[in-house]
C-alpha positions as CSV (number, residue, x, y, z in Angstrom):
1,X,88.3,-29.4,-24.6
2,X,86.5,-26.3,-23.8
3,X,85.3,-23.8,-26.2
4,X,87.0,-20.6,-26.4
5,X,85.6,-17.7,-24.3
6,X,82.8,-15.9,-26.1
7,X,82.1,-18.9,-28.5
8,X,79.6,-20.7,-26.1
9,X,76.5,-21.9,-28.1
10,X,73.5,-19.7,-27.6
11,X,70.7,-21.4,-25.6
12,X,67.5,-22.0,-27.6
13,X,64.9,-19.4,-26.6
14,X,61.2,-19.7,-27.2
15,X,59.6,-16.7,-29.0
16,X,57.7,-14.5,-26.7
17,X,54.0,-14.5,-27.6
18,X,52.8,-11.0,-28.6
19,X,49.5,-10.0,-27.3
20,X,46.7,-10.0,-29.7
21,X,44.6,-6.9,-30.2
22,X,41.1,-7.3,-31.3
23,X,39.4,-4.4,-33.0
24,X,36.0,-3.2,-31.6
25,X,33.1,-2.4,-33.7
26,X,31.3,0.9,-33.7
27,X,28.4,-0.6,-31.7
28,X,30.9,-2.1,-29.1
29,X,32.5,1.4,-28.8
30,X,29.3,3.2,-28.5
31,X,28.0,0.7,-25.9
32,X,31.2,1.2,-23.9
33,X,30.6,4.8,-23.8
34,X,26.9,4.4,-22.9
35,X,27.7,2.1,-20.0
36,X,30.0,4.9,-18.4
37,X,27.1,7.2,-18.5
38,X,25.4,6.8,-15.1
39,X,22.4,8.9,-16.0
40,X,22.0,6.9,-19.2
41,X,22.2,3.5,-17.4
42,X,19.7,4.4,-14.7
43,X,17.3,5.7,-17.5
44,X,17.7,2.6,-19.3
45,X,16.9,0.5,-16.2
46,X,13.8,2.6,-15.5
47,X,12.8,2.2,-19.2
48,X,13.1,-1.6,-19.1
49,X,11.0,-1.6,-16.0
50,X,8.4,0.5,-17.6
51,X,8.3,-1.7,-20.7
52,X,8.0,-4.9,-18.7
53,X,5.2,-3.3,-16.5
54,X,3.3,-2.3,-19.8
55,X,3.9,-5.7,-21.4
56,X,2.7,-7.7,-18.4
57,X,-0.1,-5.3,-17.4
58,X,-2.8,-7.7,-17.7
59,X,-1.1,-10.3,-15.6
60,X,-0.1,-7.6,-12.9
61,X,-3.8,-6.4,-12.7
62,X,-5.1,-9.9,-12.5
63,X,-2.7,-10.8,-9.7
64,X,-3.8,-7.7,-7.8
65,X,-7.3,-8.3,-8.3
66,X,-8.1,-5.1,-10.2
67,X,-9.5,-4.3,-13.7
68,X,-9.3,-1.1,-15.7
69,X,-12.9,-1.3,-16.8
70,X,-14.6,-2.7,-13.8
71,X,-16.8,-0.4,-11.7
72,X,-16.4,-0.3,-8.0
73,X,-19.3,1.5,-6.6
74,X,-18.4,0.6,-3.0
75,X,-15.2,2.8,-3.4
76,X,-17.1,6.0,-4.1
77,X,-19.5,8.0,-2.0
78,X,-22.7,8.6,-4.1
79,X,-23.9,11.3,-1.6
80,X,-20.8,13.3,-2.2
81,X,-20.8,13.6,-5.9
82,X,-19.3,10.3,-6.6
83,X,-15.9,11.1,-5.4
84,X,-13.8,8.3,-3.7
85,X,-14.6,7.5,0.0
86,X,-12.6,9.8,2.2
87,X,-12.3,12.7,-0.2
88,X,-14.2,15.9,-0.7
89,X,-14.2,17.0,2.9
90,X,-12.1,19.6,4.8
91,X,-10.3,16.8,6.6
92,X,-9.4,15.1,3.4
93,X,-5.6,14.7,2.9
94,X,-3.6,15.2,-0.3
95,X,-3.6,11.4,-1.1
96,X,-7.2,10.8,-0.2
97,X,-8.8,7.8,-1.7
98,X,-5.7,5.6,-1.8
99,X,-6.0,2.2,-0.1
100,X,-4.6,-1.4,0.0
101,X,-7.2,-2.4,-2.5
102,X,-6.6,0.6,-4.8
103,X,-3.1,1.7,-4.6
104,X,-3.6,4.9,-6.7
105,X,-7.2,5.5,-5.7
106,X,-10.2,5.2,-8.0
107,X,-11.8,7.2,-10.7
108,X,-14.5,9.6,-9.5
109,X,-18.1,8.7,-10.6
110,X,-17.2,5.2,-11.8
111,X,-14.9,3.7,-9.3
112,X,-12.5,2.4,-11.9
113,X,-9.2,1.4,-10.3
114,X,-6.6,4.2,-11.3
115,X,-3.5,1.8,-11.0
116,X,-5.0,-0.6,-13.6
117,X,-5.9,2.1,-15.9
118,X,-2.5,3.8,-15.7
119,X,-0.9,0.4,-16.7
120,X,-3.2,0.0,-19.6
121,X,-2.8,3.6,-20.6
122,X,0.9,3.1,-20.6
123,X,0.5,0.2,-23.1
124,X,-1.5,2.1,-25.5
125,X,0.6,5.2,-25.3
126,X,3.9,3.3,-25.9
127,X,2.3,1.3,-28.8
128,X,1.3,4.5,-30.5
129,X,4.6,6.2,-30.0
130,X,6.7,3.2,-30.9
131,X,4.8,2.6,-34.1
132,X,4.7,6.2,-35.2
133,X,8.4,6.5,-34.4
134,X,9.1,3.4,-36.7
135,X,7.0,4.7,-39.6
136,X,8.5,8.3,-39.2
137,X,12.1,6.7,-39.3
138,X,11.3,4.6,-42.3
139,X,9.8,7.3,-44.3
140,X,12.5,10.0,-43.3
141,X,15.4,7.6,-44.0
142,X,14.2,6.4,-47.3
143,X,13.2,9.6,-48.7
144,X,16.2,11.5,-47.3
145,X,18.6,9.0,-48.8
146,X,16.9,9.1,-52.3
147,X,16.8,12.9,-52.2
148,X,20.4,13.4,-51.3
149,X,21.9,10.9,-53.6
150,X,19.8,11.4,-56.8
151,X,19.7,15.1,-56.5
152,X,18.2,17.1,-59.5
153,X,14.5,17.0,-60.0
154,X,14.0,14.3,-57.5
155,X,15.6,16.2,-54.8
156,X,13.6,19.4,-55.7
157,X,10.2,17.5,-55.6
158,X,10.9,15.8,-52.3
159,X,12.3,19.0,-50.9
160,X,9.0,20.9,-51.8
161,X,7.0,18.1,-50.3
162,X,9.0,18.6,-47.1
163,X,8.4,22.4,-47.1
164,X,4.8,21.9,-47.7
165,X,4.4,19.5,-44.9
166,X,6.2,21.6,-42.5
167,X,4.1,24.6,-43.4
168,X,0.9,23.1,-42.2
169,X,0.1,23.9,-38.5
170,X,0.1,20.3,-37.0
171,X,-2.2,20.7,-34.1
172,X,-5.0,22.6,-36.0
173,X,-4.9,20.0,-38.8
174,X,-5.1,17.0,-36.5
175,X,-8.0,18.5,-34.7
176,X,-10.0,19.5,-37.8
177,X,-9.4,16.3,-39.8
178,X,-9.9,13.9,-37.0
179,X,-13.4,12.9,-37.8
180,X,-12.9,13.0,-41.6
181,X,-9.8,10.8,-41.7
182,X,-11.1,8.5,-39.0
183,X,-14.2,7.7,-41.2
184,X,-12.0,7.3,-44.4
185,X,-9.9,4.8,-42.5
186,X,-13.0,2.9,-41.4
187,X,-14.2,2.8,-45.0
188,X,-10.9,1.5,-46.2
189,X,-11.4,-1.5,-43.8
190,X,-9.8,-0.4,-40.6
191,X,-12.2,-1.5,-37.6
192,X,-14.3,1.2,-36.4
193,X,-13.7,2.8,-32.9
194,X,-10.4,2.9,-31.1
195,X,-8.6,0.9,-33.8
196,X,-9.3,3.6,-36.4
197,X,-8.3,6.3,-33.9
198,X,-5.0,4.7,-33.0
199,X,-4.3,4.2,-36.8
200,X,-5.1,7.9,-37.4
201,X,-2.7,9.1,-34.6
202,X,0.1,7.0,-35.9
203,X,-0.6,8.1,-39.5
204,X,-0.6,11.8,-38.7
205,X,2.4,11.7,-36.4
206,X,4.4,9.8,-39.1
207,X,3.2,12.3,-42.0
208,X,4.1,15.3,-40.0
209,X,7.3,13.9,-38.4
210,X,9.3,12.5,-41.3
211,X,10.5,15.7,-43.0
212,X,12.7,16.6,-40.0
213,X,14.6,13.3,-40.2
214,X,14.6,13.4,-44.0
215,X,16.4,16.8,-43.9
216,X,19.0,15.4,-41.5
217,X,19.6,12.3,-43.6
218,X,19.7,14.4,-46.9
219,X,22.5,16.5,-45.4
220,X,24.5,13.5,-44.4
221,X,24.2,11.9,-47.8
222,X,25.2,14.9,-49.7
223,X,28.5,14.5,-48.1
224,X,28.7,10.7,-48.1
225,X,28.1,10.4,-51.8
226,X,31.4,12.1,-52.6
227,X,33.3,9.6,-50.5
228,X,35.8,7.1,-51.9
229,X,33.8,4.0,-51.0
230,X,30.8,5.2,-53.0
231,X,32.9,6.1,-56.0
232,X,34.5,2.6,-55.8
233,X,31.0,0.9,-55.6
234,X,29.9,2.9,-58.8
235,X,33.1,1.9,-60.5
236,X,32.5,-1.7,-59.8
237,X,29.1,-1.5,-61.4
238,X,26.9,-1.5,-58.3
239,X,23.4,-0.6,-58.7
240,X,21.5,2.4,-57.2
241,X,19.7,0.3,-54.6
242,X,22.9,-1.3,-53.5
243,X,24.7,1.9,-53.1
244,X,21.9,3.5,-51.1
245,X,21.0,0.7,-48.7
246,X,24.4,-1.3,-48.6
247,X,27.0,1.4,-48.8
248,X,25.4,4.7,-47.5
249,X,22.8,3.5,-45.1
250,X,25.2,1.9,-42.7
251,X,26.9,5.1,-42.3
252,X,23.8,6.8,-41.1
253,X,22.8,4.7,-38.1
254,X,24.1,7.3,-35.7
255,X,21.8,10.2,-36.6
256,X,18.9,7.9,-37.3
257,X,19.1,6.3,-33.9
258,X,19.6,9.6,-32.1
259,X,16.6,11.1,-33.8
260,X,14.4,8.0,-33.1
261,X,15.3,8.0,-29.4
262,X,14.5,11.7,-29.2
263,X,11.3,11.6,-31.2
264,X,9.6,8.7,-29.3
265,X,9.1,10.8,-26.0
266,X,7.8,13.7,-28.2
267,X,5.1,11.4,-29.6
268,X,4.2,10.1,-26.1
269,X,3.5,13.7,-25.0
270,X,1.7,14.5,-28.2
271,X,-0.6,11.5,-27.8
272,X,-1.4,12.6,-24.3
273,X,-2.0,16.1,-25.5
274,X,-4.4,15.0,-28.3
275,X,-6.2,12.6,-25.9
276,X,-6.6,15.5,-23.6
277,X,-8.3,17.6,-26.2
278,X,-10.6,14.6,-27.1
279,X,-9.1,13.6,-30.4
280,X,-7.3,10.5,-29.1
281,X,-8.6,7.2,-27.9
282,X,-12.2,6.8,-27.0
283,X,-13.4,6.2,-23.4
284,X,-13.5,4.0,-21.5
285,X,-10.1,2.8,-22.9
286,X,-7.6,4.6,-20.8
287,X,-4.6,6.9,-21.9
288,X,-2.5,9.3,-20.1
289,X,-4.2,12.2,-21.8
290,X,-7.8,11.0,-21.1
291,X,-7.0,10.4,-17.4
292,X,-5.4,13.8,-17.1
293,X,-8.5,15.4,-18.9
294,X,-10.8,13.9,-16.4
295,X,-8.7,14.8,-13.4
296,X,-8.7,18.5,-14.1
297,X,-12.3,18.6,-12.9
298,X,-11.4,17.1,-9.5
299,X,-8.1,18.9,-9.0
300,X,-9.1,20.7,-5.9
301,X,-11.0,17.7,-4.4
302,X,-8.5,14.9,-5.3
303,X,-5.1,16.3,-6.1
304,X,-3.6,12.9,-6.2
305,X,-5.8,12.1,-9.1
306,X,-4.1,14.7,-11.2
307,X,-0.5,14.3,-9.5
308,X,0.1,10.7,-10.0
309,X,-0.7,10.4,-13.7
310,X,1.0,13.7,-14.4
311,X,4.2,12.5,-12.5
312,X,4.1,9.1,-14.3
313,X,3.8,10.7,-17.7
314,X,6.7,13.0,-16.9
315,X,8.8,10.1,-15.8
316,X,8.1,8.3,-19.0
317,X,8.9,11.4,-21.1
318,X,12.0,12.4,-19.2
319,X,13.3,8.8,-19.3
320,X,13.1,8.6,-23.0
321,X,14.7,11.9,-23.3
322,X,17.8,11.1,-21.1
323,X,18.3,8.0,-23.0
324,X,18.2,9.8,-26.3
325,X,20.9,12.2,-24.9
326,X,23.0,9.3,-23.7
327,X,22.7,7.6,-27.2
328,X,23.7,10.9,-28.8
329,X,26.8,11.2,-26.7
330,X,27.8,7.6,-27.2
331,X,27.5,7.7,-30.9
332,X,29.2,11.1,-31.3
333,X,32.9,10.6,-32.0
334,X,33.4,14.3,-30.8
335,X,31.9,13.6,-27.4
336,X,35.4,13.7,-25.9
337,X,35.2,10.2,-24.2
338,X,37.4,7.3,-25.0
């Protein structure tokens, strides 16, 4: 017996699996935007290369058989003012003094290998800039959060300290107080010499740099402290420390990271400037600024002695600046990129 038309039993159907959608964190979204920025990715590759070169500078120089402090009297002409052999004559080329043994030439008067000195100078410049940036970000973030959240007298005191710090002429203060502060650091237990000078540079960069970030953070906190999640945390009895560093701070990573990436190249250039003026690291320890200061004297005789360090310094500063711009675009939700 057949079933009436239209009353056939329905065949069992298996439910269709619905695709699962996984949410992406803010870091994943920012990294996706950053990867689509070709300039940012190229700059990141160059930065990684420079960091590896600076990190393994002793190994690289040892493999190449050069030393930043070793004298090479056979590479200079004592009868021609101590300039590298092949330089200082009308027939000298633009890149005179460069050879297979000394890729970037040698330092006039001493014969020290310029390639090795640039690698070691890159290490010192990056160390000073990175440490100063970390201290600046730490001070600016903490004081900016406290000032913006607590308000009242605390905000007024921190604000006046910011204004007072920004009112000082940075370059004049650094030049005038270099000897005094270096001696004070030595009396406090910091080793004398380049160690105290490096500590002095990190200290002055941080003390004069934190107010800029603190003002940015304070402005953000003034808005965030009125948000619902902060009011909910207060209603649940959370302490001030938890509200500041567990609720508000995670919402400030974007401006903090942007400021840090843009500040680091500024400190690299500032360190080179102070070393050029004689306030930085003592010779014979190399830095970009000290090499450029020495190269000015021989600019007409050995153009490459000025050009090579100057171009390398420009590459380092521009690379960090481009990465800072790419990070800013990646973290900015109004950048117009999905």
